[in-house]
C-alpha positions, 0 to 999 in steps of 0.5 A: 831273452826267453827267461824272466830273470826275476821268476828264474831267481825266485824258482832257484831260491825255492829249489835250493831251499829244498835241497837235498831232494830225492830223485830216481835216476833214469836208465839212460843216465845210469847207462851214461855213467856206467863205464867198462872200468866201473866196479860199483853199482849205479843206484837207481835212487839218488839225491840232488844236492846242487843246482846250476842254472845255465841260462837260456 
C-alpha cells in the first residue's frame, strides 16, 4: 500500500471542508468535454464541488 490511510483521510477532510473551491479548466479537459453536439460554451472557470478518492 502506497498511501498512508490516516494522512489520506485527514487531507480529504480538509479539502472537503474547503468546497466549493474555484478552479480553472485546462484546455485539454475542455477539449475532452466538447462534442459535436455541444451547444453551450465550456467555461474556463469552474468550481470543484465534490471529491472522490479512488485509492492507490
